[in-house]
PyMOL Python script that loads the backbone (N, CA, C, O; Angstrom):
from pymol import cmd

cmd.read_pdbstr("""\
ATOM      1  N   MET A   1      26.295 -49.866  16.484  1.00  0.00           N
ATOM      2  CA  MET A   1      25.445 -48.735  16.400  1.00  0.00           C
ATOM      3  C   MET A   1      25.583 -48.550  15.270  1.00  0.00           C
ATOM      4  O   MET A   1      26.700 -48.600  14.754  1.00  0.00           O
ATOM      5  N   LYS A   2      23.930 -48.157  14.243  1.00  0.00           N
ATOM      6  CA  LYS A   2      24.148 -47.728  13.280  1.00  0.00           C
ATOM      7  C   LYS A   2      23.290 -46.433  13.211  1.00  0.00           C
ATOM      8  O   LYS A   2      22.111 -46.307  13.542  1.00  0.00           O
ATOM      9  N   ILE A   3      24.185 -45.449  12.682  1.00  0.00           N
ATOM     10  CA  ILE A   3      23.500 -43.957  12.572  1.00  0.00           C
ATOM     11  C   ILE A   3      23.415 -43.623  11.209  1.00  0.00           C
ATOM     12  O   ILE A   3      24.431 -43.684  10.517  1.00  0.00           O
ATOM     13  N   GLN A   4      22.055 -43.187  10.609  1.00  0.00           N
ATOM     14  CA  GLN A   4      21.460 -42.932   9.380  1.00  0.00           C
ATOM     15  C   GLN A   4      21.374 -41.305   9.806  1.00  0.00           C
ATOM     16  O   GLN A   4      20.897 -40.754  10.799  1.00  0.00           O
ATOM     17  N   VAL A   5      22.083 -40.761   8.551  1.00  0.00           N
ATOM     18  CA  VAL A   5      22.056 -39.050   8.520  1.00  0.00           C
ATOM     19  C   VAL A   5      21.160 -39.208   7.214  1.00  0.00           C
ATOM     20  O   VAL A   5      21.531 -39.762   6.179  1.00  0.00           O
ATOM     21  N   ALA A   6      19.599 -38.478   7.495  1.00  0.00           N
ATOM     22  CA  ALA A   6      18.500 -38.663   6.488  1.00  0.00           C
ATOM     23  C   ALA A   6      18.442 -37.115   6.058  1.00  0.00           C
ATOM     24  O   ALA A   6      18.118 -36.169   6.777  1.00  0.00           O
ATOM     25  N   GLY A   7      18.873 -37.085   4.584  1.00  0.00           N
ATOM     26  CA  GLY A   7      17.947 -36.008   4.042  1.00  0.00           C
ATOM     27  C   GLY A   7      18.970 -35.770   1.958  1.00  0.00           C
ATOM     28  O   GLY A   7      19.780 -36.394   1.273  1.00  0.00           O
ATOM     29  N   PRO A   8      18.408 -34.888   1.899  1.00  0.00           N
ATOM     30  CA  PRO A   8      18.748 -34.817   0.272  1.00  0.00           C
ATOM     31  C   PRO A   8      20.248 -34.328  -0.136  1.00  0.00           C
ATOM     32  O   PRO A   8      20.291 -33.887  -1.285  1.00  0.00           O
ATOM     33  N   GLY A   9      21.362 -34.316   0.496  1.00  0.00           N
ATOM     34  CA  GLY A   9      22.445 -33.803   0.289  1.00  0.00           C
ATOM     35  C   GLY A   9      22.346 -32.323   0.140  1.00  0.00           C
ATOM     36  O   GLY A   9      22.773 -31.715  -0.842  1.00  0.00           O
ATOM     37  N   CYS A  10      21.710 -31.729   1.257  1.00  0.00           N
ATOM     38  CA  CYS A  10      22.195 -30.251   1.513  1.00  0.00           C
ATOM     39  C   CYS A  10      23.143 -30.102   2.157  1.00  0.00           C
ATOM     40  O   CYS A  10      23.691 -31.012   2.779  1.00  0.00           O
ATOM     41  N   ALA A  11      23.618 -28.604   2.122  1.00  0.00           N
ATOM     42  CA  ALA A  11      24.275 -28.109   3.367  1.00  0.00           C
ATOM     43  C   ALA A  11      23.972 -28.373   4.900  1.00  0.00           C
ATOM     44  O   ALA A  11      24.829 -28.707   5.718  1.00  0.00           O
ATOM     45  N   ARG A  12      22.872 -28.210   5.119  1.00  0.00           N
ATOM     46  CA  ARG A  12      22.660 -28.581   6.477  1.00  0.00           C
ATOM     47  C   ARG A  12      22.665 -29.843   6.528  1.00  0.00           C
ATOM     48  O   ARG A  12      22.794 -30.220   7.693  1.00  0.00           O
ATOM     49  N   CYS A  13      22.556 -30.951   5.548  1.00  0.00           N
ATOM     50  CA  CYS A  13      22.363 -32.474   6.099  1.00  0.00           C
ATOM     51  C   CYS A  13      23.841 -32.874   5.927  1.00  0.00           C
ATOM     52  O   CYS A  13      24.347 -33.973   6.152  1.00  0.00           O
ATOM     53  N   GLU A  14      24.518 -31.560   5.404  1.00  0.00           N
ATOM     54  CA  GLU A  14      26.486 -32.449   5.110  1.00  0.00           C
ATOM     55  C   GLU A  14      26.867 -31.742   6.494  1.00  0.00           C
ATOM     56  O   GLU A  14      27.997 -32.050   6.871  1.00  0.00           O
ATOM     57  N   SER A  15      26.143 -30.820   7.374  1.00  0.00           N
ATOM     58  CA  SER A  15      26.466 -30.240   8.595  1.00  0.00           C
ATOM     59  C   SER A  15      26.443 -31.092   9.625  1.00  0.00           C
ATOM     60  O   SER A  15      27.201 -31.231  10.585  1.00  0.00           O
ATOM     61  N   THR A  16      24.953 -31.935   9.116  1.00  0.00           N
ATOM     62  CA  THR A  16      24.287 -32.582  10.572  1.00  0.00           C
ATOM     63  C   THR A  16      25.739 -33.816  10.534  1.00  0.00           C
ATOM     64  O   THR A  16      26.377 -34.103  11.547  1.00  0.00           O
ATOM     65  N   GLU A  17      26.007 -34.369   9.216  1.00  0.00           N
ATOM     66  CA  GLU A  17      26.652 -35.420   9.209  1.00  0.00           C
ATOM     67  C   GLU A  17      27.731 -35.516   9.773  1.00  0.00           C
ATOM     68  O   GLU A  17      28.119 -36.454  10.468  1.00  0.00           O
ATOM     69  N   LYS A  18      28.571 -34.030   9.365  1.00  0.00           N
ATOM     70  CA  LYS A  18      29.822 -33.705   9.968  1.00  0.00           C
ATOM     71  C   LYS A  18      29.818 -33.787  11.710  1.00  0.00           C
ATOM     72  O   LYS A  18      30.494 -34.616  12.318  1.00  0.00           O
ATOM     73  N   VAL A  19      28.860 -32.691  12.436  1.00  0.00           N
ATOM     74  CA  VAL A  19      28.290 -32.850  13.529  1.00  0.00           C
ATOM     75  C   VAL A  19      28.688 -34.263  14.165  1.00  0.00           C
ATOM     76  O   VAL A  19      29.671 -34.470  14.876  1.00  0.00           O
ATOM     77  N   VAL A  20      27.827 -35.093  13.807  1.00  0.00           N
ATOM     78  CA  VAL A  20      27.775 -36.463  14.269  1.00  0.00           C
ATOM     79  C   VAL A  20      29.279 -37.452  13.943  1.00  0.00           C
ATOM     80  O   VAL A  20      29.504 -38.328  14.777  1.00  0.00           O
ATOM     81  N   LYS A  21      30.013 -37.350  13.074  1.00  0.00           N
ATOM     82  CA  LYS A  21      30.905 -38.047  13.105  1.00  0.00           C
ATOM     83  C   LYS A  21      32.008 -37.151  13.964  1.00  0.00           C
ATOM     84  O   LYS A  21      32.982 -37.820  14.309  1.00  0.00           O
ATOM     85  N   ASP A  22      32.031 -35.825  14.353  1.00  0.00           N
ATOM     86  CA  ASP A  22      32.666 -35.235  15.479  1.00  0.00           C
ATOM     87  C   ASP A  22      32.438 -35.927  17.130  1.00  0.00           C
ATOM     88  O   ASP A  22      33.291 -36.409  17.875  1.00  0.00           O
ATOM     89  N   ALA A  23      31.137 -35.777  17.314  1.00  0.00           N
ATOM     90  CA  ALA A  23      30.250 -36.226  18.488  1.00  0.00           C
ATOM     91  C   ALA A  23      30.605 -37.800  18.883  1.00  0.00           C
ATOM     92  O   ALA A  23      30.562 -38.329  19.993  1.00  0.00           O
ATOM     93  N   LEU A  24      31.142 -38.635  16.992  1.00  0.00           N
ATOM     94  CA  LEU A  24      31.573 -40.064  17.891  1.00  0.00           C
ATOM     95  C   LEU A  24      33.073 -40.317  18.223  1.00  0.00           C
ATOM     96  O   LEU A  24      33.546 -41.117  19.030  1.00  0.00           O
ATOM     97  N   ALA A  25      33.907 -39.147  17.130  1.00  0.00           N
ATOM     98  CA  ALA A  25      35.004 -39.015  17.740  1.00  0.00           C
ATOM     99  C   ALA A  25      35.417 -38.161  19.072  1.00  0.00           C
ATOM    100  O   ALA A  25      36.614 -37.912  19.223  1.00  0.00           O
ATOM    101  N   ASP A  26      34.593 -37.758  19.924  1.00  0.00           N
ATOM    102  CA  ASP A  26      34.544 -37.046  21.248  1.00  0.00           C
ATOM    103  C   ASP A  26      34.400 -38.095  21.992  1.00  0.00           C
ATOM    104  O   ASP A  26      35.069 -38.323  23.000  1.00  0.00           O
ATOM    105  N   LEU A  27      33.290 -38.981  21.424  1.00  0.00           N
ATOM    106  CA  LEU A  27      33.016 -39.680  22.935  1.00  0.00           C
ATOM    107  C   LEU A  27      33.511 -41.600  22.527  1.00  0.00           C
ATOM    108  O   LEU A  27      32.968 -42.682  22.747  1.00  0.00           O
ATOM    109  N   ASN A  28      34.880 -41.132  21.813  1.00  0.00           N
ATOM    110  CA  ASN A  28      35.335 -42.135  21.092  1.00  0.00           C
ATOM    111  C   ASN A  28      34.497 -43.732  21.145  1.00  0.00           C
ATOM    112  O   ASN A  28      34.925 -44.692  21.785  1.00  0.00           O
ATOM    113  N   LEU A  29      33.270 -43.734  20.343  1.00  0.00           N
ATOM    114  CA  LEU A  29      32.150 -44.483  19.983  1.00  0.00           C
ATOM    115  C   LEU A  29      32.657 -44.879  18.471  1.00  0.00           C
ATOM    116  O   LEU A  29      32.983 -44.215  17.487  1.00  0.00           O
ATOM    117  N   ASP A  30      32.571 -46.197  18.744  1.00  0.00           N
ATOM    118  CA  ASP A  30      32.543 -46.634  16.861  1.00  0.00           C
ATOM    119  C   ASP A  30      31.112 -46.993  16.485  1.00  0.00           C
ATOM    120  O   ASP A  30      30.308 -47.594  17.198  1.00  0.00           O
ATOM    121  N   ALA A  31      30.953 -46.608  15.462  1.00  0.00           N
ATOM    122  CA  ALA A  31      29.471 -46.557  14.529  1.00  0.00           C
ATOM    123  C   ALA A  31      29.673 -46.592  13.230  1.00  0.00           C
ATOM    124  O   ALA A  31      30.641 -46.101  12.648  1.00  0.00           O
ATOM    125  N   GLU A  32      28.614 -47.269  12.662  1.00  0.00           N
ATOM    126  CA  GLU A  32      28.412 -47.042  11.346  1.00  0.00           C
ATOM    127  C   GLU A  32      27.285 -45.413  11.065  1.00  0.00           C
ATOM    128  O   GLU A  32      26.238 -44.948  11.516  1.00  0.00           O
ATOM    129  N   VAL A  33      28.504 -44.993   9.890  1.00  0.00           N
ATOM    130  CA  VAL A  33      27.373 -43.891   9.209  1.00  0.00           C
ATOM    131  C   VAL A  33      27.012 -43.869   8.172  1.00  0.00           C
ATOM    132  O   VAL A  33      27.908 -43.659   7.353  1.00  0.00           O
ATOM    133  N   VAL A  34      25.573 -44.059   7.588  1.00  0.00           N
ATOM    134  CA  VAL A  34      24.960 -44.132   6.435  1.00  0.00           C
ATOM    135  C   VAL A  34      24.437 -42.579   6.373  1.00  0.00           C
ATOM    136  O   VAL A  34      23.827 -42.070   7.314  1.00  0.00           O
ATOM    137  N   LYS A  35      24.720 -41.939   5.254  1.00  0.00           N
ATOM    138  CA  LYS A  35      24.021 -41.271   4.411  1.00  0.00           C
ATOM    139  C   LYS A  35      22.589 -41.634   3.733  1.00  0.00           C
ATOM    140  O   LYS A  35      22.644 -42.401   2.771  1.00  0.00           O
ATOM    141  N   VAL A  36      20.935 -41.020   4.258  1.00  0.00           N
ATOM    142  CA  VAL A  36      20.044 -41.478   3.142  1.00  0.00           C
ATOM    143  C   VAL A  36      19.627 -40.611   2.962  1.00  0.00           C
ATOM    144  O   VAL A  36      19.173 -39.830   3.798  1.00  0.00           O
ATOM    145  N   THR A  37      19.674 -40.444   1.331  1.00  0.00           N
ATOM    146  CA  THR A  37      19.045 -39.219   0.702  1.00  0.00           C
ATOM    147  C   THR A  37      17.582 -39.576  -0.385  1.00  0.00           C
ATOM    148  O   THR A  37      16.849 -38.779  -0.970  1.00  0.00           O
ATOM    149  N   ASP A  38      17.543 -41.289  -0.343  1.00  0.00           N
ATOM    150  CA  ASP A  38      16.342 -41.428  -0.759  1.00  0.00           C
ATOM    151  C   ASP A  38      15.176 -41.134  -0.444  1.00  0.00           C
ATOM    152  O   ASP A  38      14.814 -41.937   0.417  1.00  0.00           O
ATOM    153  N   TYR A  39      14.180 -40.225  -0.737  1.00  0.00           N
ATOM    154  CA  TYR A  39      12.847 -40.397  -0.185  1.00  0.00           C
ATOM    155  C   TYR A  39      11.992 -40.991   0.231  1.00  0.00           C
ATOM    156  O   TYR A  39      11.222 -40.676   1.138  1.00  0.00           O
ATOM    157  N   LYS A  40      12.050 -42.555  -0.807  1.00  0.00           N
ATOM    158  CA  LYS A  40      11.673 -43.300  -0.540  1.00  0.00           C
ATOM    159  C   LYS A  40      11.596 -43.956   0.836  1.00  0.00           C
ATOM    160  O   LYS A  40      10.615 -44.172   1.547  1.00  0.00           O
ATOM    161  N   ASP A  41      13.523 -44.344   1.114  1.00  0.00           N
ATOM    162  CA  ASP A  41      13.688 -44.597   2.348  1.00  0.00           C
ATOM    163  C   ASP A  41      13.819 -43.671   3.578  1.00  0.00           C
ATOM    164  O   ASP A  41      14.102 -44.043   4.717  1.00  0.00           O
ATOM    165  N   MET A  42      13.581 -42.463   3.192  1.00  0.00           N
ATOM    166  CA  MET A  42      13.879 -41.630   4.340  1.00  0.00           C
ATOM    167  C   MET A  42      12.086 -41.566   5.196  1.00  0.00           C
ATOM    168  O   MET A  42      11.789 -41.190   6.330  1.00  0.00           O
ATOM    169  N   ALA A  43      11.202 -42.106   4.062  1.00  0.00           N
ATOM    170  CA  ALA A  43       9.579 -42.286   4.599  1.00  0.00           C
ATOM    171  C   ALA A  43       9.708 -43.839   5.544  1.00  0.00           C
ATOM    172  O   ALA A  43       9.075 -44.118   6.562  1.00  0.00           O
ATOM    173  N   ARG A  44      10.537 -44.528   4.963  1.00  0.00           N
ATOM    174  CA  ARG A  44      10.614 -46.040   5.422  1.00  0.00           C
ATOM    175  C   ARG A  44      10.949 -45.495   6.883  1.00  0.00           C
ATOM    176  O   ARG A  44      10.322 -45.840   7.884  1.00  0.00           O
ATOM    177  N   LEU A  45      11.677 -44.884   6.880  1.00  0.00           N
ATOM    178  CA  LEU A  45      12.553 -45.219   8.006  1.00  0.00           C
ATOM    179  C   LEU A  45      11.444 -43.930   9.358  1.00  0.00           C
ATOM    180  O   LEU A  45      11.586 -43.677  10.554  1.00  0.00           O
ATOM    181  N   GLY A  46      10.529 -43.506   8.384  1.00  0.00           N
ATOM    182  CA  GLY A  46       9.847 -42.272   9.597  1.00  0.00           C
ATOM    183  C   GLY A  46      10.209 -40.658   9.331  1.00  0.00           C
ATOM    184  O   GLY A  46       9.624 -39.719   9.871  1.00  0.00           O
ATOM    185  N   VAL A  47      11.110 -40.576   8.547  1.00  0.00           N
ATOM    186  CA  VAL A  47      11.503 -39.030   8.330  1.00  0.00           C
ATOM    187  C   VAL A  47      10.933 -38.668   7.889  1.00  0.00           C
ATOM    188  O   VAL A  47      10.493 -39.321   6.943  1.00  0.00           O
ATOM    189  N   ARG A  48      10.357 -37.231   8.143  1.00  0.00           N
ATOM    190  CA  ARG A  48       9.401 -36.783   7.564  1.00  0.00           C
ATOM    191  C   ARG A  48      10.125 -35.391   7.386  1.00  0.00           C
ATOM    192  O   ARG A  48      10.155 -34.876   6.268  1.00  0.00           O
ATOM    193  N   ILE A  49      10.709 -34.775   8.475  1.00  0.00           N
ATOM    194  CA  ILE A  49      11.760 -33.393   8.083  1.00  0.00           C
ATOM    195  C   ILE A  49      13.028 -33.625   8.008  1.00  0.00           C
ATOM    196  O   ILE A  49      13.521 -34.429   8.800  1.00  0.00           O
ATOM    197  N   THR A  50      13.701 -33.082   7.200  1.00  0.00           N
ATOM    198  CA  THR A  50      15.387 -33.219   6.826  1.00  0.00           C
ATOM    199  C   THR A  50      16.121 -32.186   7.488  1.00  0.00           C
ATOM    200  O   THR A  50      15.494 -31.126   7.513  1.00  0.00           O
ATOM    201  N   PRO A  51      16.903 -32.160   7.867  1.00  0.00           N
ATOM    202  CA  PRO A  51      18.104 -33.119   8.240  1.00  0.00           C
ATOM    203  C   PRO A  51      17.633 -33.930   9.137  1.00  0.00           C
ATOM    204  O   PRO A  51      17.033 -33.259   9.978  1.00  0.00           O
ATOM    205  N   ALA A  52      17.587 -35.709   9.526  1.00  0.00           N
ATOM    206  CA  ALA A  52      17.581 -35.905  10.378  1.00  0.00           C
ATOM    207  C   ALA A  52      18.512 -37.020  10.668  1.00  0.00           C
ATOM    208  O   ALA A  52      19.328 -37.303   9.791  1.00  0.00           O
ATOM    209  N   ILE A  53      18.505 -37.761  11.886  1.00  0.00           N
ATOM    210  CA  ILE A  53      19.528 -38.273  12.643  1.00  0.00           C
ATOM    211  C   ILE A  53      18.572 -39.305  12.977  1.00  0.00           C
ATOM    212  O   ILE A  53      17.545 -38.993  13.580  1.00  0.00           O
ATOM    213  N   VAL A  54      18.897 -40.991  12.512  1.00  0.00           N
ATOM    214  CA  VAL A  54      18.361 -42.012  13.066  1.00  0.00           C
ATOM    215  C   VAL A  54      18.740 -42.795  13.463  1.00  0.00           C
ATOM    216  O   VAL A  54      19.473 -43.312  12.620  1.00  0.00           O
ATOM    217  N   VAL A  55      18.736 -43.487  14.586  1.00  0.00           N
ATOM    218  CA  VAL A  55      20.033 -44.075  15.402  1.00  0.00           C
ATOM    219  C   VAL A  55      19.142 -45.894  15.733  1.00  0.00           C
ATOM    220  O   VAL A  55      18.151 -46.089  16.437  1.00  0.00           O
ATOM    221  N   ASP A  56      19.761 -46.696  15.121  1.00  0.00           N
ATOM    222  CA  ASP A  56      19.284 -47.723  15.571  1.00  0.00           C
ATOM    223  C   ASP A  56      17.837 -48.018  14.887  1.00  0.00           C
ATOM    224  O   ASP A  56      17.153 -48.994  15.194  1.00  0.00           O
ATOM    225  N   GLY A  57      17.580 -47.350  14.223  1.00  0.00           N
ATOM    226  CA  GLY A  57      15.658 -47.315  13.470  1.00  0.00           C
ATOM    227  C   GLY A  57      15.253 -46.645  14.327  1.00  0.00           C
ATOM    228  O   GLY A  57      14.150 -47.070  14.673  1.00  0.00           O
ATOM    229  N   GLN A  58      15.616 -45.616  14.998  1.00  0.00           N
ATOM    230  CA  GLN A  58      15.034 -45.091  15.647  1.00  0.00           C
ATOM    231  C   GLN A  58      15.141 -43.185  15.320  1.00  0.00           C
ATOM    232  O   GLN A  58      16.209 -42.600  15.499  1.00  0.00           O
ATOM    233  N   VAL A  59      14.327 -42.706  15.011  1.00  0.00           N
ATOM    234  CA  VAL A  59      14.198 -40.765  14.389  1.00  0.00           C
ATOM    235  C   VAL A  59      14.986 -40.514  16.131  1.00  0.00           C
ATOM    236  O   VAL A  59      14.547 -41.060  17.143  1.00  0.00           O
ATOM    237  N   VAL A  60      15.736 -39.932  16.111  1.00  0.00           N
ATOM    238  CA  VAL A  60      16.193 -39.271  17.346  1.00  0.00           C
ATOM    239  C   VAL A  60      16.400 -37.506  17.392  1.00  0.00           C
ATOM    240  O   VAL A  60      16.791 -36.780  18.307  1.00  0.00           O
ATOM    241  N   LEU A  61      15.923 -37.169  15.886  1.00  0.00           N
ATOM    242  CA  LEU A  61      16.417 -35.957  15.822  1.00  0.00           C
ATOM    243  C   LEU A  61      15.659 -35.249  14.369  1.00  0.00           C
ATOM    244  O   LEU A  61      15.375 -36.159  13.591  1.00  0.00           O
ATOM    245  N   SER A  62      15.299 -33.970  13.864  1.00  0.00           N
ATOM    246  CA  SER A  62      14.569 -34.196  12.535  1.00  0.00           C
ATOM    247  C   SER A  62      14.838 -32.723  12.631  1.00  0.00           C
ATOM    248  O   SER A  62      15.233 -32.190  13.668  1.00  0.00           O
ATOM    249  N   GLY A  63      14.598 -32.064  11.467  1.00  0.00           N
ATOM    250  CA  GLY A  63      14.147 -30.730  11.212  1.00  0.00           C
ATOM    251  C   GLY A  63      15.100 -29.500  11.443  1.00  0.00           C
ATOM    252  O   GLY A  63      14.760 -28.330  11.271  1.00  0.00           O
ATOM    253  N   ARG A  64      16.660 -30.035  11.963  1.00  0.00           N
ATOM    254  CA  ARG A  64      17.456 -28.877  12.159  1.00  0.00           C
ATOM    255  C   ARG A  64      19.197 -29.905  12.210  1.00  0.00           C
ATOM    256  O   ARG A  64      19.513 -31.094  12.160  1.00  0.00           O
ATOM    257  N   VAL A  65      19.799 -28.795  12.313  1.00  0.00           N
ATOM    258  CA  VAL A  65      21.481 -29.377  12.789  1.00  0.00           C
ATOM    259  C   VAL A  65      21.562 -29.009  14.253  1.00  0.00           C
ATOM    260  O   VAL A  65      21.438 -27.897  14.766  1.00  0.00           O
ATOM    261  N   PRO A  66      21.837 -30.383  14.912  1.00  0.00           N
ATOM    262  CA  PRO A  66      22.176 -30.505  16.443  1.00  0.00           C
ATOM    263  C   PRO A  66      23.578 -29.969  16.449  1.00  0.00           C
ATOM    264  O   PRO A  66      24.494 -30.203  15.661  1.00  0.00           O
ATOM    265  N   THR A  67      23.537 -29.003  17.781  1.00  0.00           N
ATOM    266  CA  THR A  67      24.833 -28.453  18.177  1.00  0.00           C
ATOM    267  C   THR A  67      25.569 -29.760  18.387  1.00  0.00           C
ATOM    268  O   THR A  67      24.832 -30.693  18.064  1.00  0.00           O
ATOM    269  N   LEU A  68      26.809 -30.184  18.830  1.00  0.00           N
ATOM    270  CA  LEU A  68      27.730 -30.900  19.321  1.00  0.00           C
ATOM    271  C   LEU A  68      27.202 -31.468  20.213  1.00  0.00           C
ATOM    272  O   LEU A  68      26.669 -32.576  20.156  1.00  0.00           O
ATOM    273  N   ASP A  69      27.301 -30.742  21.160  1.00  0.00           N
ATOM    274  CA  ASP A  69      26.470 -31.281  22.613  1.00  0.00           C
ATOM    275  C   ASP A  69      25.236 -32.038  22.572  1.00  0.00           C
ATOM    276  O   ASP A  69      25.000 -33.007  23.293  1.00  0.00           O
ATOM    277  N   GLU A  70      24.602 -31.643  21.856  1.00  0.00           N
ATOM    278  CA  GLU A  70      23.292 -32.074  21.695  1.00  0.00           C
ATOM    279  C   GLU A  70      23.456 -33.520  20.855  1.00  0.00           C
ATOM    280  O   GLU A  70      22.734 -34.478  21.131  1.00  0.00           O
ATOM    281  N   ALA A  71      24.403 -33.578  19.879  1.00  0.00           N
ATOM    282  CA  ALA A  71      24.392 -34.648  19.338  1.00  0.00           C
ATOM    283  C   ALA A  71      25.064 -36.064  20.190  1.00  0.00           C
ATOM    284  O   ALA A  71      24.720 -37.244  20.123  1.00  0.00           O
ATOM    285  N   LYS A  72      26.214 -35.362  21.045  1.00  0.00           N
ATOM    286  CA  LYS A  72      26.607 -36.592  22.372  1.00  0.00           C
ATOM    287  C   LYS A  72      25.675 -36.768  23.210  1.00  0.00           C
ATOM    288  O   LYS A  72      25.967 -37.642  24.025  1.00  0.00           O
ATOM    289  N   GLU A  73      24.788 -36.361  23.343  1.00  0.00           N
ATOM    290  CA  GLU A  73      23.828 -36.412  24.247  1.00  0.00           C
ATOM    291  C   GLU A  73      22.917 -37.848  23.695  1.00  0.00           C
ATOM    292  O   GLU A  73      22.462 -38.763  24.382  1.00  0.00           O
ATOM    293  N   LEU A  74      22.855 -37.641  22.163  1.00  0.00           N
ATOM    294  CA  LEU A  74      21.906 -38.152  21.293  1.00  0.00           C
ATOM    295  C   LEU A  74      22.326 -39.786  21.256  1.00  0.00           C
ATOM    296  O   LEU A  74      21.488 -40.687  21.281  1.00  0.00           O
ATOM    297  N   LEU A  75      23.726 -39.988  21.193  1.00  0.00           N
ATOM    298  CA  LEU A  75      24.617 -40.806  20.767  1.00  0.00           C
ATOM    299  C   LEU A  75      24.706 -41.803  21.926  1.00  0.00           C
ATOM    300  O   LEU A  75      24.471 -42.996  21.735  1.00  0.00           O
ATOM    301  N   LYS A  76      25.128 -41.199  23.429  1.00  0.00           N
ATOM    302  CA  LYS A  76      25.376 -41.616  24.432  1.00  0.00           C
ATOM    303  C   LYS A  76      24.707 -42.928  24.711  1.00  0.00           C
ATOM    304  O   LYS A  76      24.894 -43.500  25.784  1.00  0.00           O
TER     305      LYS A  76
END
""", "prot")
cmd.dss("prot")
cmd.show_as("cartoon", "prot")
cmd.util.cbc("prot")
cmd.orient("prot")
């Protein structure tokens, strides 16, 4: 599984990355987590609002920081 956290590097983006990593740890899942900070790369992924989470090429959340429980549901 490849997870991309898209955003310019703001505090909300950092929080989103932490929540994703915590959810992976809680679920005992192994995944590659990559930050995407380049606007052109974000546009190619289909991200219009940040922060966003992209799982295996599919935007699953954008525009807000998920709760830990939401992140777990998205990653199952």
